[in-house]
Residue, then its C-alpha position, 0 to 999 in steps of 0.5 A: x231242160x228248162x233253165x233256172x233263173x237266179x233272183x236273190x236265194x230263190x229259184x223256181x228250180x230250188x222250190x219245185x225240187x224242195x217241195x216249197x212250192x204251195x200246191x193249188x188250193x182254196x187260200x181263201x179257205x185258209x184265211x177264212x179258218x186262220x181269221x188272219x191275212x198272212x201279208x209279206x211286206x218291207x222290212x220297214x220302209x216310211x211311207x210303204x210299210x214301216x211299224x212305230x215304235x209299238x209295233x203297229x204298221x202303217x204305209x201305202x202297202x200296209x194299206x192294201x193288206x188291211x183292204x184284202x183283210x175287211x174284205x175277206x175276213x170283215x175287219x182290216x185289224x186282221x193282218x199279221x205282217x211278215x217282214x221280207x227283204x228283198x232276198x226272202x220276200x218271194x221265198x216267203x210267198x212260195x212257200x206259204x208264209x205269206x198269203x199276199x205279199x204287197x212289198x214294192x216289188x217290180x213285175x217282171x216277166x221272169x218273176x211272173x212264169x219261172x218263180x210262179x208268182x200272179x201280180x195282181x196289178x199295179x199299184x205305183x208305177x216307178x223308176x230306177x232313180x239315184x240318190x246323192x249327197x248335194x256336197x258331192x257335186x254331182x248333177x246327173x248319173x252320167x257323173x256317177x263314173x267310178x263311184x261306190x253304189x249301195x245297191x239292194x241284192x236279189x233285185x231288179x235294182x241290182x240288174x238295171x244298175x249293171x245295165x246302165x253303166x254297161x250301157x253308158x261305158x262306165x265303172x261303179x263299185x258295188x256295195x252290196x246290202x240287203x234291206x232299206x235300213x241297211x242302204x241307209x246306214x252305209x249311205x249315211x256313214x259314206x260307205x257309198x256315193x250314190x244310193x240307188x233303189x225305186x225313186x219312191x224308195x229314195x224319197x222315203x229314205x230321204x225324208x227319214x233323214x234328219x237332213x233331208x236338204x242336203x241330199x238330192x235325187x237325180x233326174x235321170x229314171x234308168x228303168x220301168x218298175x211296175x210295182x205291185x202285189x203278188x199272190x202264189x201262181x195256180x189259185x186263181x179264185x184268191x188271185x182274183x180277190x185280191x186284183x179286185x180289191x185293188x180295182x175297187x180302190x182305185x174305181x172307187x177314186x174315180x167315181x168319187x166314193x170315199x171313206x167319208x161319203x161311202x154309206x151315203x151313196x151305197x144307199x143313194x147313188x144312181x150310178x149303176x157302176x157304183x151301185x155294183x161296186x158297193x154291192x147294192x146291186x148284182x151281188x158281184x162278191x157271190x162270184x168270187x166266194x164274198x159277200x156283196x159288201x166286200x169292195x164297201x168294207x175294202x174301201x171303208x178301211x183307208x179310203x179309194x186309192x188317192x185318199x190311201x196315196x195322200x195319207x202315206x206318200x203324197x205331196x202333203x207327207x214327208x215323202x212327198x210323191x206327186x201322183x204322176x203316172x199314178x194319177x187317175x187315166x181321167x187325169x192324165x194317169x195311168x190308173x185304170x181299173x177294169x169295169x165292175x159288171 
């Protein structure tokens, strides 16, 4: 018998037994009939996915949901954002509550196979880090022997933390939390000496503090955390649509297609790749059940990958993240779109 793998509150075996695993089907047809894309996002992580006082969502992951809605439904506003925690996110996707999960989730072997998820690509290359108060006097994670550490349950972060401390022959006391908001509260209240999550999440959390200058992110990155959107296993066409929306955003940046010049380039570009991307030749959309302008709409919604990055989490935002590994492959990074042909 295949062994079940536990991640938070969900296992593949439990989902199968309860009938919660969505059957193979035409998600595109369901989304079009509904007229709304149900997109699973974070409960609130500034820069990635967070609602304002009026309930309007914005952020890096939110922009991807909107790009998919624009491609599929012709309107980036046709999205219902469904907040999910580290423990509920995969259940929400597998049960059909959401059509797409865009919630800074790490692509791992077990999630891809045992939980029957399909990660459609990497939209942010990350790694796990630690944040501490400056007055703690710590400059390295290796100085956290015996520390209390806030950690979200049901995450790869929880497993990485145990591995790191064991490998360095150190001990720690976990303070279990269910969400980033709870982690921030516990950390600020002094319930833990350090908070650990993806480095991008730490930067986003620190940016929301009244005194960000009094908190430091330690230099150690203890894991690889390839973050990306995910869909249910079994509906290949829906996976293709989401995958190529992501590639469209990445390719647009590489070829200089922006929200400002997209209309002009659609008419005048002599670059065959740009012509195929924007649907002026070949009509690639027909291969995935969409019209010729699907990618054009996805890019126009909030800009290309670089525009989205800069507007939500980039160096000129309070989050202040450099492109780093997330730069285009032509700029020394890992962002690389498959060919549009």
